[in-house]
Each structure stands twice: as structure tokens, then as C-alpha cells.
C-alpha positions in Angstrom: 100.4 69.8 90.1 100.9 71.4 86.7 98.4 74.2 86.0 97.2 75.4 82.6 95.8 78.8 83.5 97.4 81.6 85.5 94.1 82.2 87.4 94.5 78.7 88.8 97.5 80.0 90.7 95.3 82.3 92.7 95.0 81.3 96.3 96.6 78.6 98.5 98.9 81.3 99.9 101.2 80.3 102.9 101.2 81.5 106.5 104.3 82.9 108.1 104.6 83.2 111.9 106.4 86.2 113.4 107.5 86.4 117.1 105.6 88.8 119.4 106.5 89.8 122.9 103.1 88.9 124.3 102.3 85.7 126.2 100.0 83.0 124.6 99.9 84.9 121.3 100.7 83.4 117.9 101.0 86.1 115.2 100.5 84.8 111.6 100.8 86.6 108.3 98.9 85.2 105.3 101.2 85.9 102.4 98.7 87.2 99.8 101.5 88.8 97.8 102.2 85.3 96.5 99.2 85.5 94.2 100.2 85.8 90.5 99.3 89.5 90.5 101.2 90.1 93.7 98.1 90.9 95.9 95.0 89.6 97.5 92.9 91.5 94.9 93.5 88.7 92.4 90.8 86.8 94.3 88.1 89.4 93.9 89.1 90.3 90.3 88.5 86.7 89.2 85.3 86.5 91.2 83.8 89.7 89.7 84.7 88.8 86.1 83.3 85.2 86.4 80.1 86.5 88.0 79.6 89.0 85.2 80.1 86.3 82.6 77.8 83.9 84.4 75.1 86.6 84.7 75.4 87.6 81.0 76.6 91.1 81.7 80.0 90.4 80.1 80.3 88.6 76.8 83.1 87.2 74.6 85.3 90.0 73.4 83.8 92.5 75.8 85.4 95.3 77.7 86.1 95.5 81.5 86.3 99.0 83.0 87.3 99.7 86.5 88.7 102.4 88.7 91.8 101.2 90.5 94.8 102.4 92.4 96.7 99.4 91.0 96.2 96.0 92.6 92.6 95.4 91.5 93.7 96.6 88.1 96.5 94.1 87.9 94.1 91.3 88.9 91.6 92.3 86.3 94.4 92.6 83.7 95.4 89.0 84.4 91.9 87.7 84.0 91.3 89.8 80.9 94.4 88.6 79.2 93.5 85.0 80.0 90.0 85.4 78.6 90.7 87.6 75.6 88.9 90.6 77.0 89.7 94.3 76.7 90.5 96.0 80.0 90.5 99.8 80.7 91.9 100.9 84.0 90.9 104.3 85.2 93.7 105.6 87.3 95.2 108.8 88.9 98.5 110.1 90.0 98.2 108.4 93.4 98.9 105.0 92.0 102.4 103.6 92.4 104.2 103.8 89.1 105.3 100.2 89.2 101.6 99.1 89.5 100.8 101.1 86.4 103.7 99.6 84.5 102.5 96.1 85.4 99.0 96.8 84.1 100.4 98.1 80.9 102.7 95.1 80.5 99.7 92.9 80.7 97.8 94.8 78.0 95.6 97.1 80.0 94.7 100.5 78.7 95.2 103.3 81.2 93.0 106.3 81.4 94.1 109.0 83.7 91.6 111.4 85.2 91.8 115.1 84.5 92.2 117.7 87.2 94.7 119.2 89.6 95.3 117.1 92.8 97.7 117.2 95.6 100.3 114.5 95.8 98.7 112.8 98.8 95.1 113.3 97.5 93.3 110.4 96.0 91.1 111.3 93.0 88.8 108.3 93.6 85.5 110.2 93.0 86.6 111.4 89.6 87.9 107.9 88.8 84.6 106.4 89.6 82.7 108.9 87.5 84.9 108.4 84.5 84.8 104.6 84.8 81.0 104.6 85.0 80.9 106.9 81.9 83.2 104.6 79.9 81.3 101.5 80.9 78.0 103.1 79.8 79.3 104.4 76.5 81.6 101.7 75.1 79.6 99.0 73.3 80.0 95.6 75.1 81.6 97.2 78.1 80.9 96.8 81.8 81.9 98.9 84.8 82.9 96.4 87.5 82.4 98.9 90.3 84.2 97.0 93.0 82.9 99.2 95.8 79.3 98.1 95.3 79.8 94.7 93.6 78.7 91.7 95.8 81.1 89.5 93.9 84.0 91.4 95.5 83.5 90.1 99.1 82.3 86.7 97.7 85.7 86.3 96.1 87.4 85.8 99.5 85.6 82.6 100.6 88.6 80.7 99.4 90.8 82.7 101.7 88.6 81.8 104.6 88.6 78.1 103.7 92.4 78.0 103.3 93.0 79.8 106.6 90.7 77.4 108.6 92.4 74.4 107.0 95.9 75.8 107.6 95.3 76.6 111.3 93.1 73.7 112.1 90.4 76.2 112.8 92.4 77.8 115.6 91.8 81.4 114.7 91.0 83.9 117.4 91.4 87.3 115.6 91.8 88.6 112.1 93.2 92.0 111.1 93.0 93.4 107.6 93.1 96.6 105.6 89.9 98.4 104.8 89.6 99.9 101.3 86.3 99.3 99.6 85.7 96.9 102.5 85.2 93.9 100.2 88.1 91.8 101.4 87.6 92.7 105.0 83.9 92.1 105.0 84.1 88.9 102.9 86.8 87.4 105.2 85.2 88.6 108.4 81.8 87.2 107.4 83.3 83.8 106.5 85.3 83.6 109.7 82.3 84.5 111.9 80.2 82.0 110.1 82.8 79.4 111.1 83.2 80.8 114.7 81.2 83.9 115.8 83.8 84.4 118.6 86.6 85.4 116.2 87.4 89.1 116.6 87.9 91.1 113.4 89.8 94.4 113.1 89.5 96.7 110.2 92.4 99.1 109.6 92.2 102.3 107.6 94.7 105.2 107.1 94.4 108.3 109.3 92.4 110.6 106.9 90.1 107.9 105.7 86.4 108.2 106.6 85.4 104.5 106.8 85.1 104.5 110.6 83.7 108.0 111.1 86.8 110.0 111.6 87.5 113.3 109.9 88.8 113.0 106.4 92.1 114.4 105.1 94.8 113.5 102.6 97.0 110.5 103.1 99.8 108.7 101.3 98.8 105.0 101.9 97.8 103.6 98.6 94.9 101.3 97.7 93.3 101.5 101.2 90.7 103.6 103.0 88.0 105.9 101.6 89.1 109.5 101.1 87.1 112.6 102.0 84.5 113.3 99.4 83.9 109.7 98.5 81.2 107.4 99.8 81.9 104.2 101.7 81.2 101.2 99.4 78.1 99.1 99.7 80.2 96.0 100.0 81.4 97.1 103.5 79.6 95.2 106.2 80.0 97.0 109.6 78.1 94.2 111.3 81.0 91.8 111.0 83.8 94.2 112.0 84.4 94.3 115.8 87.1 97.0 115.8 87.7 99.8 113.4 91.0 101.6 113.8 93.3 104.0 112.1 97.1 104.1 111.4 99.1 107.1 110.3 101.3 107.0 107.2 104.6 107.1 109.1 103.6 104.2 111.3 102.5 102.2 108.3 105.5 102.8 106.2 108.0 102.5 109.1 106.5 99.1 110.0 106.9 97.9 106.4 110.5 99.0 106.5 111.1 97.3 109.9 109.7 94.0 108.7 111.8 94.2 105.5 115.0 94.9 107.3 114.5 92.5 110.2 112.9 89.4 108.6 113.5 89.9 104.9 109.9 90.2 103.9 108.8 93.1 101.6 105.2 94.2 102.3 103.3 97.1 101.0 102.6 100.3 103.0 99.0 99.5 103.8 100.0 96.0 105.1 102.6 97.8 107.3 99.6 99.7 108.8 97.7 96.5 109.4 100.7 94.8 111.1 101.2 97.9 113.3 97.5 97.9 114.3 97.5 94.2 115.0 100.5 94.5 117.2 99.1 97.5 119.0 95.8 95.7 119.7 97.6 92.5 120.8 99.7 94.4 123.3 96.7 96.4 124.5 95.0 93.1 125.3 92.1 93.7 122.8 92.9 90.6 120.7 94.9 87.5 121.5 95.4 83.8 120.8 96.1 83.1 117.2 96.0 86.4 115.4 96.1 86.5 111.6 97.0 89.5 109.5 97.0 89.7 105.7 100.0 90.7 103.6 97.6 92.4 101.1 100.5 93.0 98.6 104.2 93.1 98.4 106.6 96.0 98.9 108.2 95.4 95.5 105.7 97.9 94.1 106.8 100.7 96.5 110.5 100.7 96.2 110.6 104.3 95.1 108.2 105.5 97.8 107.8 103.5 101.0 111.3 102.1 100.9 113.1 105.2 99.7 114.4 107.2 102.7 114.8 110.4 100.6 111.1 110.2 99.5 110.0 109.6 103.1 112.2 112.4 104.5 110.9 114.9 102.0 107.3 114.2 103.2 108.2 114.1 106.9 107.4 110.4 107.1 110.5 109.1 108.9 109.9 108.2 112.6 112.5 106.3 114.5 110.2 106.1 117.4 108.1 103.6 115.5 111.1 101.3 115.2 111.7 101.5 119.0 108.1 100.6 119.6 108.1 97.7 117.1 111.4 96.3 118.6 109.4 96.0 121.9 106.3 94.5 120.3 108.0 92.2 117.7 111.7 91.6 118.4 112.6 90.1 115.0 116.4 90.6 114.9 118.1 87.5 116.4 121.7 86.4 116.8 123.0 84.2 114.0 123.7 81.5 116.7 120.0 81.3 117.3 119.5 79.7 113.9 121.4 76.4 114.0 119.1 75.1 111.3 120.6 77.5 108.8 124.1 76.0 109.4 122.6 72.5 109.0 120.9 73.6 105.8 124.1 74.9 104.3 126.0 71.8 105.4 
């Protein structure tokens, strides 16, 4: 079908099955990096903007303001460009440079927060403050406030509907990153409405405070809630069965393992979600058909997550993670095991 709007390309993302060394388990990745902005955040960006227009809070020629580490900003930039709206993204040094470049390319205006912050420190509190200030002071502007905006989780109903259709309703567990909690809560709520027995796993970086652990700095981008910030109102703990944490090294090494063994580039936070899913599968905490989101692609992290010099300088290389993953998910296979490749070439 030929589409006439880029936002019509959002959704209908495919599933990819990866092998796991666990009996009676099917491990599926939903490839949300295939959305036009390269992440699952396109879904909620569209949802928030359309809700604001419908409610009369955003008018023709108006201005969208949002604090973002990158993916939400890219999604909002797409919608703003399509609807002729101005978009101001409030960002900090923690955002991947490639994400900032994409936002600029789509016409977004970037406002960096002031202050001195460590490299692994997220300035989300100051970002939120500045975004709220701009939204209040610019005529015709609205601060989207994804952390507290109910249109954030509501934007993921399409994800749920797709997943149920793609699997024939055979979903036993879902594992996803926990940032504002909008995607995890929206998806978990929808899945449990379909089948209350589905187990849901929320994954945050070590150092995030979402699940009550002590806060400290971390490198994973666009996920978790840093120390000093408040957990967003969109997060619904009632639909999350397991809250777990993954360290930066485990997350990044998993992303690199998947890239080098199956040819799929995933972002660092997705590496963390995959690691957590495999860990819980092999601990017997989840099983059957387990689905994990590829929240975004690794193309935005080539100079960080996939750069060994960058990782080594920050003590984030860990070959032990690869050995563990090789036991959990033996992806590398002999060429002879793929006769279909020879047939395709022929």
C-alpha cells in the first residue's frame, strides 16, 4: 500500500525469533527500530501530539516543547514537520550526538541546559524545568511532559494489537525497557487486558531509581529515572510483575554480541532488555513465548556502544558477558547450517 504521510509508516513492525538454549521457549524481538524515526517512541510522539490537538491545547502553527534524550525528540520532530508545527527539544550532553543531528535535520530547535554535569550524569531534572518554562512562556506553545502525559502509554495500544495478531495470541511474557514507564505500562496494561497471565518484566539501568534501588550515574541513554528525578505518573507498577536492573557493561556487551552474531544493530538499552530477558528465561522466571522490544537501533550509538576505545576508556568491556550470552543464546552457526542461503543465491 502506498502511503501519503510519514506517520502512516509508524507501527506494523516485524518480529524476529532468536535461538535460546532453554527448552520450550520461543524468544522474539519486536523490531521497533523499523519505525520511521528509528524507535518505538514514534508511537507515543504521534499519540501525544494528536491528543493535544484534539483537546485544543495545540493549535495550527503552534509550538511543541519537550525534554528528550533523543528518541522522543525524533518522533516529535517527524510529527511537527508533517503538521507544520514548531518543535523545541530540550536536551543535555547525555544524548547521543547522532540523535541530536537527526532532530536538527528534521527542523527541530535544540536548547541545551546549563550547568556542569558528569559524562554519565543525566540532567533530566533541569531539562524538565527548562521545558516547562519554555512551554509556559512561548505564545502558542505546549510542554508535552511525556513523563506525566496519559497519551504516552495510550500510544502503545497499536503495539499490543500487532503483537497479539502476529503471535496468534500466544504470548507468555513481555520484557521492555523502563524510562518514563509509558511504553512499558501501556504495553503491559494492554497485554494483561488480553490475558492477565502474561508476565511483564521492566528493565532499568543499575543506578536508576524506578524499582527502589539506590541511584547513581549510568551511561545507558533514554532509559531509567536518574537520582534526583521523580518517577513519572505514567508508570503503572500494578501491571509490572518483575522489576530488574542491568549494568552498563552487560547492556552494551549484549548489544555488541547481537550485532556481531546475528547482524542486528540494537541500542544499548535494548541490549539491557535482551540480557534481562535471557537471564530470567534461564532462571525459570519466565518462559513460553517471550517477547522483547528492540526499542531503537544501534545506528545511533556507533561512536559509543559500538566503539571499543570508548568502552575501554570507561571500563565497560567485559568478555565474561559474551561467554554467558554464548551459553544462553548461541547465535553463531556454521555456514552449512543455512542451506537456504545457498538456495537463495542460486
